N, C-alpha and C positions, 0 to 999 in steps of 0.2 A: 449686612446691617449699616443703615446707614448712621450718621453722625448723633443725631436726634434721639435716637432709637437706644443706641449703644449710652449716650450721657444718660439717659432716664432708667434705663436697666442698672448702670453703675451705681445711682444714686442709691434707686430702691433696694440694691443688693447692698450696701453698707448701713442702710437703717435698718435694715429686716431683724437684726438681732437687737437695736436698742429700742425702736416703738413697737405697742402692738401692732395687729393684723388690721384694724379698723382705719387708725390713723393712717398707717402705710397706703393704704387704700385711698384717705383722703392724698395723700401727697402724691399718687402717684396721676388721681385725676389733676389736680391744679398741676402739676409739671407738665401733665399732657397739654394742656390748653395752654399755657405760657409758649412752651416750644413749638405750637402750630403759626408763629411770629418770629421766629429765628431758624439759623442754619448754623450747628455744631459741628465744627470740627476739634478734632483732638488731636492736642499738643503732646509730640512726644519726647520725653526727656529721659534720663538714664536713675532719674530719679523716682521711688514710689510715693507720690504724695496722695492725700487725703482731700478728695475734692468737696469734700461737707465739713467747714471748718469755719465756728462762729467765737471768735476770741473774745467777746463780751461776753457769751454763757458760759465759758471755761473761767473768766473771772469773776463771775456771779456764782458758781460753784464752788468755788475757791472761799468765796467770804464764808459760806453756809460750812465750809468745813472748820473755818476760821473761828466760826462762833460754835464748833463741838457739837452740828446737827448728825443725827443719826443716820446713816447709810442709806436706810428706808425712803428718808425723808428726802436725801440728796438725788436719789435715786428718781422717785417718784417728780420732783421739780424738774428734772435734765429731760424725764420723757414727754414731762408736759409742755416745757420750753422750747428743745430741740423739734417737736413736731410741727410747734408754732410755726418756728421761723423758717420748717424747710417749706411749710404749708404757704406762710406768706411770698416767699422768694425775695425778699425786698433788705435791705442795709435798716438797721434798728432807725438811724437817722430819718428815713423813709417813710417806717411805718404807722400806720391812721388808725383813729378808731373805728373805721370802718371797717379796717383789715383784722381787727380783734373779734368785734361782732362776728365776722362773717365765719373766723375760724369757728367760732364758741358755738354758732348753730349751727352750722357742718358737724362738730362735735357731736351736739346733740342728738344729731339727724340721726346719724349714722351709727353710733351708740347706744341709742335710745336709755341716756342717762337721765335720771331725775334732775330735777331744777336746785337741789342742793349740791349736787355733784357738780352741776355746771358753772355754780359761783365758786364752787371749791378752785376750779380751774381758772375763774377768771382772777381767784385773790392770789394765786401764783403767779400769773401775768403780772399782776400789779405789784407783787412785790421786786421781779424782776425788773421793770421798768423804773420802780422808783428807787434802787439802786442804782440805774443805770445813769438816771436822773441827777442822784445825789454826789454823782464820780464823773459828770462832765462829757456823757456820751451822749446826750440828746439836747443841743444848742436850740431844738424847735420848740421843745417842750415835753412833758408826758403826756402821750394820747389816752392815758388809761383814765386820765381825770374829766374825759368823754364817756366814758365808758360806766353805763349807771349797774349798780348791783343787782342781781339775779334775785329776784321775790320767788319766795317761796315759804311753805306753812312749815312752821319749825314743830315738830311733834317731841314730849317729852319721850325717852326712854324710861320703859318702866323696870326695875329691878326685879327678879324672881323673887316671889314670895318663899315665906319659910315652908308651905306645904311644897311648892314645887321643888324644891331644894331637897325636901325630902325624897320624893319622887325621881329627882334624880342620881338619887344615893343608893334607893333599894334598887335602880334599871342596872345599877351596875353590877348589882350581885358579886358572885364570887371571883370575877375577873380582876386579879389585881391589880394591874396596870390601868385600866380604866379607872377604878378606884382614885389610884395614886393621881393620874394626870387630872380629873376633878378634885380633889381636895388641894392641890395644889394652886388650883385658879382663886376655889373658895376660902382657902386660909392664909393666901398671899396677896391676895391681889392684884398679883403681876399680867403686865403685857404679854399675848402670847408670843411674842418674838425672846421674851425673856425667859419663859419657861423653855423654850428651843434650847436655850442657851445654857440651860442651868448645867452645872456640872458635879459630879459626885463628891469632889476634892472640896467644893464650897458649901458642902452642909455640914452642921454641925448639931448632931442629933442630941447630944448631950445639954447644950443652949437652948435648943430647939429652934434653931435659928439657920437661915441659908445666907448669902451673900451670893447678890444678882446684877450685873451687867445692864444699867439701864440704857435711856437714850442720850446720845450724846459722848458714851463709853462711861456714864458716871454710875460709882457703885455703889450699893445701899445692902440695908439687913432688912431682909423680912423676918417673920417669924412663923412659926408651921404650928397648928393646932393638934390636939393628940390624935385626932382619927389621921390628920396627914403622916404624925410620927408612926405612926402603928402600921398601916399601910407600906411605907417607903421604908421602914424595918423588914416586913416581909418581901418586897420588892427588889432591893438593892441584893440582899442576900450575901455572899463573898464580894461583890464588886466592888471596890477599894477609887476606882477610880474612870473617868468617862463621860458621857451625856447621862443625864439621870433618865430620861422618856427615853426607851430605842425601841425598835420595830420587832412585831413579834415572830419575823421570820428570818435566818441566818441572812446574813453576818449579825446580825441585831444593831446596826447601827443608830445613830441619834434619828430622830423623825424630826420631820420638818413642821411649817407653819399648817398648811395644808393639811398635812395627814393630822394635826392637832384639830382644826377644825374640822375635819370630816369626823374624826371617833366623837368629838364631843356632840355631834348633830344626830348622831346615829345613837349617843345613850339618852338625848332628849327622845327621839324617836320612839326609843325602845320604853321611856318613861311616860310615853303618850300625850307629852305636854306639844300644844299646836304651835302656838306663838314659836319665832326662828329664835333658836338658842345657840350661841357661839361666844367664843373665849372672852372679846373685851364685855359682854353683857353680863359673864360670872365676875368681871373685874367691879363692872358697874354697882351690881349686886353686891359686892364686900363692900364696898364703900359706901352704898346707901345702907346697907343693917349697921354699921360699924357707927355712922350717923345717928340712925335712930335710939340707939342703946348708949347715946351721949359721947363719944368721942369726939373729941376739939380738932377743929379742920386743922389745926399746924400739928399736932399728931400724923393724923391722916397723910397729910399733904405729904411728908417725910416717909410712910411708908407706902404709897404709891408711886413716888419719885418723881412729882409735878416740879414742875420750875418755880411756880408761884400756887397760893395758896388760893389765889382767884381762881385758877383751875379746879381745884378741888372743891370749889365752893358752889358750883352749879348742882353738888349734887345732895344741896342743904336746902335746897329752894322744897318749900311744902307740896309734896305731892300725895294723889289719894292713898299712897301706901305709907305715907308716913301720919296721915292723918289716922288711917287705921292702926296704927303702932301705938297711936298716944291714946286712941280709944279702947284699946285693948289693955294696957297700961293704967289707965286712970280710971275707966268707966266701967269696961264689961267686967261683971260678976266672975 
């Protein structure tokens, strides 16, 4: 194997567990194209070295941790930015707006992503370059200022109706675990990651509440409705510690995000609901119904674990469902 092939193979091997397969294909194509103009020879040393190092990325990720961002957010930023830096193959001081557009276009082509997702990647790169500029790493200026926002049609996510919620409950039937899982989302408005990490030790059935660990490792108290408590008491039985939601099969360990999403999807299919139902839609439904019933924004903000009430305010916009609720409340006989 010649030096160029070995170099390319080592890069891909080190990135294989960090970035997804589609981005890895982009990197492979880009590195192969660049290497045609070079001849690589291996430098043998007694030390094991990491040939893919980006100190600016490490500094940026350290900043995110300092700001108490969640590990999920940090992982998403790291994957996107690392894939980009390997794709362009340049020092950050030499990256141009053309490089950034090329990466975003190639990412869109390979992944077949929506414009909204593409703009999300652009915003991640923008935050990275803004950090570099503010900390003196970009003497030539920020290339992102010449990268336009990606235009896309913003769709308003519609919460589940009361009838659809009842269909989900009926579909759970006598399956206690499905009932508990559904009611935890509907009663607390928690994120799926928060439900994944719920522990029995944090439940206070007497006070009808549970302590959850939210984004940035911030704790908060959320409350449990009567239905959630009833099913929890049956489901937990003699269990006094450990994850709340566990697998159906031995050794009955806690289940992850994908398993929970699949369970909710299966319940929705059994209920005959055609729209896509997923945990975050249940969180959205919790917030929308709470506001429809007159809950103040500040209180809802605390329950949902939002850093700012402005984030909660998106649920307060008049929607067809809100108008229908008001109609039923004030007009319909």
